[in-house]
C-alpha positions in Angstrom: 18.6 13.9 4.4 15.4 13.2 3.0 15.5 11.4 -0.4 13.9 13.3 -3.3 10.8 11.6 -4.4 11.3 11.5 -7.9 14.3 9.4 -7.3 12.4 6.6 -5.7 9.3 6.9 -7.7 10.1 8.6 -10.9 7.0 10.5 -12.4 5.4 8.5 -15.4 7.3 5.2 -14.4 5.4 1.6 -13.6 6.4 0.8 -10.3 5.4 -1.4 -7.0 5.8 0.7 -3.7 5.3 0.3 -0.1 4.0 3.6 1.3 3.7 4.6 5.2 1.6 7.7 6.2 2.1 9.0 9.9 0.0 11.8 11.8 2.1 14.4 13.5 3.0 13.6 17.1 0.3 15.7 18.7 -2.5 14.3 16.3 -4.7 10.9 16.7 -5.7 8.8 13.8 -7.8 6.1 14.8 -8.8 4.2 17.9 -9.2 5.5 21.5 -7.2 8.7 22.2 -6.2 8.7 25.9 -5.5 12.2 26.4 -9.0 13.3 25.1 -11.0 9.9 25.8 -12.5 10.0 22.4 -12.9 7.2 20.5 -12.0 7.5 16.6 -12.4 4.1 15.3 -14.7 5.2 12.8 -12.0 7.1 10.9 -10.6 3.6 9.8 -13.6 3.3 7.7 -13.3 6.8 6.3 -9.6 5.8 5.1 -10.5 2.2 3.8 -13.4 3.9 1.7 -11.3 6.5 0.4 -8.8 4.0 -0.7 -11.0 1.9 -2.5 -12.5 5.1 -4.2 -9.3 6.5 -5.3 -8.5 3.1 -7.0 -11.4 3.7 -9.1 -10.0 7.2 -10.0 -6.5 6.8 -10.4 -4.0 4.4 -12.4 -3.1 2.7 -9.0 -3.7 -0.8 -7.7 -3.7 -1.7 -3.9 -2.6 -5.1 -3.0 -2.6 -4.5 0.9 -3.4 -2.2 3.7 -3.6 -1.7 7.4 -5.0 1.1 9.0 -3.3 1.6 12.7 -4.1 4.1 15.2 -1.3 6.7 14.2 -0.4 5.5 10.6 -1.2 3.5 7.7 0.5 1.1 5.3 -0.2 0.6 1.8 1.4 -1.6 -0.8 0.5 -0.4 -4.6 1.1 -0.7 -8.1 1.6 2.7 -10.0 0.6 2.3 -13.7 0.9 5.7 -15.8 0.7 3.6 -18.9 -3.0 2.6 -18.1 -3.6 6.6 -17.7 -1.9 7.1 -20.9 -4.5 4.9 -22.9 -7.5 6.7 -21.4 -9.5 9.1 -23.6 -9.6 12.8 -22.9 -13.1 12.1 -21.9 -12.0 9.2 -19.5 -9.7 11.7 -18.0 -12.0 14.5 -17.4 -14.7 12.1 -16.0 -12.2 10.6 -13.5 -11.0 14.4 -12.8 -14.5 15.3 -12.1 -14.9 12.7 -9.5 -11.3 13.3 -7.8 -12.1 17.1 -7.5 -15.9 16.8 -6.8 -17.7 19.7 -4.9 -19.7 19.3 -1.9 -22.9 20.3 -4.1 -22.0 18.1 -7.3 -24.6 15.5 -8.5 -24.0 13.2 -11.1 -25.6 15.5 -13.8 -23.0 18.3 -12.8 -20.2 15.6 -12.8 -20.9 14.8 -16.5 -21.5 18.4 -17.4 -18.1 19.4 -16.0 -16.2 16.4 -17.7 -17.8 17.4 -21.0 -16.8 20.8 -20.7 -13.1 19.9 -19.7 -12.4 17.4 -22.1 -12.1 20.1 -25.2 -9.0 21.5 -23.0 -6.2 19.1 -24.0 -3.5 21.0 -22.3 -5.2 20.5 -19.1 -6.3 17.1 -20.1 -2.6 16.3 -20.3 -1.6 17.8 -16.9 -4.8 15.6 -15.2 -3.5 12.4 -17.0 -0.1 12.8 -15.6 -1.6 13.4 -12.0 -3.8 10.3 -12.2 -0.7 8.2 -12.7 1.3 9.8 -10.2 1.7 8.0 -6.7 2.3 11.3 -4.9 -1.2 12.9 -6.2 -2.6 9.6 -5.2 -1.2 10.1 -1.8 -2.2 13.4 -1.6 -6.0 12.8 -2.7 -5.8 10.0 0.0 -4.4 12.1 3.0 -5.9 15.6 2.4 -9.5 14.8 2.9 -8.8 12.5 5.7 -6.6 15.5 7.6 -9.4 18.1 6.8 -12.3 15.8 8.2 -10.2 14.8 11.3 -9.4 18.3 12.2 -13.0 19.3 11.9 -14.1 16.6 14.1 -11.5 17.0 16.9 -11.6 21.0 16.5 -7.9 21.4 15.7 -5.9 23.3 13.2 -2.8 22.8 11.4 -1.0 19.7 10.0 -2.5 16.4 10.6 0.2 14.3 8.8 3.9 14.2 8.6 4.7 16.4 5.6 6.0 13.6 3.6 4.8 10.0 3.1 7.7 7.4 3.3 7.9 5.1 0.2 9.9 1.9 -0.6 10.2 0.6 -4.0 9.9 -3.2 -4.3 12.0 -4.3 -6.8 11.1 -8.1 -7.3 8.4 -10.6 -6.4 10.0 -11.4 -3.0 9.9 -7.8 -2.1 6.4 -7.4 -3.3 5.1 -10.3 -1.3 7.1 -9.5 1.9 5.9 -6.2 2.1 2.5 -7.1 1.7 2.8 -9.7 4.6 4.3 -7.2 6.5 1.6 -4.7 6.1 -1.0 -7.3 6.7 0.7 -8.7 9.9 1.1 -5.2 11.5 -1.8 -5.4 14.0 -0.6 -9.3 15.1 3.0 -7.6 15.4 1.9 -4.8 17.6 0.1 -7.1 19.7 -3.5 -5.6 18.9 -4.9 -9.0 17.3 -4.5 -12.8 17.8 -4.8 -13.6 14.1 -5.7 -12.7 10.6 -9.4 -12.6 11.0 -9.3 -10.4 14.1 -6.7 -8.1 12.2 -9.0 -5.3 11.7 -9.0 -2.9 8.9 -6.3 -4.7 6.8 -6.4 -6.2 3.5 -5.8 -9.8 4.9 -9.1 -9.3 6.8 -11.1 -8.2 3.8 -9.7 -11.4 1.6 -10.9 -13.6 4.5 -14.4 -12.2 4.3 -14.5 -12.3 0.5 -13.7 -15.9 0.7 -16.2 -16.7 3.6 -19.1 -14.9 1.4 -17.9 -17.0 -1.8 -15.4 -20.1 -1.2 -14.5 -19.9 -4.9 -12.5 -16.8 -4.4 -9.8 -18.7 -2.6 -8.6 -20.0 -5.8 -8.6 -16.7 -7.4 -5.1 -15.2 -8.3 -3.8 -13.0 -5.8 -4.7 -9.8 -7.5 -5.4 -6.6 -5.8 -7.7 -6.0 -2.9 -8.8 -2.5 -4.8 -8.1 -2.0 -8.6 -7.4 -4.0 -11.7 -8.1 -7.7 -10.6 -6.1 -8.6 -13.7 -2.8 -7.2 -12.1 -1.2 -10.3 -10.7 2.2 -9.8 -9.5 2.9 -13.2 -7.4 2.0 -16.8 -8.9 -0.1 -17.7 -5.8 -3.9 -17.5 -5.1 -5.8 -15.9 -2.3 -5.7 -18.9 0.1 -2.1 -19.9 -0.6 -1.2 -16.1 0.5 -3.5 -16.0 3.5 -2.0 -19.2 4.8 1.6 -18.0 4.2 0.8 -14.7 6.1 -0.7 -16.9 9.0 2.3 -19.1 9.3 4.5 -16.1 9.0 2.5 -14.3 11.8 2.7 -17.4 14.1 6.4 -17.4 13.8 6.8 -13.7 14.5 4.0 -12.9 16.9 6.0 -12.1 20.4 3.7 -14.6 22.2 3.4 -17.1 20.0 6.9 -18.1 18.8 6.8 -20.9 16.2 7.7 -22.0 12.8 6.2 -22.0 9.3 4.9 -25.2 8.7 7.4 -28.1 7.7 6.2 -28.3 4.4 7.4 -25.1 3.2 5.2 -23.1 1.0 6.0 -23.6 -2.9 6.1 -20.0 -3.5 9.3 -19.7 -1.1 10.7 -22.2 -3.4 9.9 -20.4 -6.4 11.5 -17.2 -5.0 14.7 -19.2 -3.8 14.2 -18.2 0.0 14.5 -20.5 3.1 12.0 -20.3 5.7 14.5 -18.1 7.8 15.2 -16.1 4.9 11.8 -15.1 4.5 11.1 -14.4 8.0 14.3 -12.4 8.2 13.1 -10.5 4.9 9.9 -9.8 6.3 11.1 -8.4 9.6 13.4 -6.1 7.5 10.9 -4.2 5.7 11.3 -1.1 7.6 14.1 -2.0 10.0 16.9 -2.8 7.6 15.4 -1.3 4.1 15.1 2.4 3.2 14.4 3.3 -0.2 14.2 0.0 -1.8 13.4 -3.6 -0.8 14.5 -6.6 -3.2 17.1 -9.3 -3.5 20.7 -8.6 -3.5 20.8 -9.0 -7.3 17.9 -6.4 -7.9 19.4 -4.0 -5.3 22.8 -4.1 -6.9 21.3 -3.5 -10.3 19.2 -0.5 -8.5 22.4 0.9 -7.1 24.1 0.8 -10.8 21.3 2.3 -12.4 21.1 5.3 -10.0 24.9 5.6 -10.3 25.5 5.0 -6.6 28.1 2.8 -4.6 25.8 1.8 -1.6 22.1 1.6 -0.6 20.6 1.1 2.9 19.4 -2.5 2.8 22.1 -3.9 0.4 24.4 -5.3 3.2 21.4 -7.0 4.9 20.2 -8.5 1.4 24.0 -9.8 1.1 23.7 -11.4 4.6 20.3 -12.8 4.1 21.5 -14.6 0.9 24.4 -16.0 2.5 22.8 -17.0 5.4 19.9 -19.5 4.2 
């Protein structure tokens, strides 16, 4: 039975999430469609551009992403409290951009926002939407589906009815989910290394550092969104090094180990090399509604008034088997 979205991502509550959206079986998102022979790689740019645009509208930060041939991954922070501090005019301006019409120019957007700001009841509805994970994902998926269906001449559902999301309960969960997402092309055998992992946040971070080496020392902030939202105490270069080492250890054709000098962040998180690798691999295989340490999942189960949650047994075994 599907889990009610409001339990995993309660409306109005700050949180970190790993989200996955998949197309329905007969549709094709990106890449080479073997059935039709058409190539849809350009759609990856549609998706990345839309993600970036939406982080300038919603109170949502994107920490990692990977756009694959039939699905996409995101690690996000949702911060309704940020939206609560926006003025009525700011909310109206963001809403006007979100619901932009084909003929709208900057003057018409300003006019619509000015007219909208006085309707305080409407503003509060919009404010809630701009701090909502579900509305963010809908604003991402709907225009992509419409454009893709128009391009391929198809009708009906493009995406599965619901996107899947997992709560990220602590620093280790956030970092392992980000790593899992950035390693998607390597794990699927579509890329050999991070620089060749197209349409991922890791590749974008590498390009940013190549353009300006000073970016390597910047804290690990969102790839899109509020740069001050630092979730894990490492810099960009340290993160990319950890992801690269993890990818070498997990790549089916490149069995190896994380360097003998275990990255300091793993020591800070209290994880051994093997515990770290198992947690990254377990992101979708062993966890379901939430990812985290044994302690954080036990607390979540208590908060939810439940006796068990999928992933709890794995977290316990991983903690015991250093």
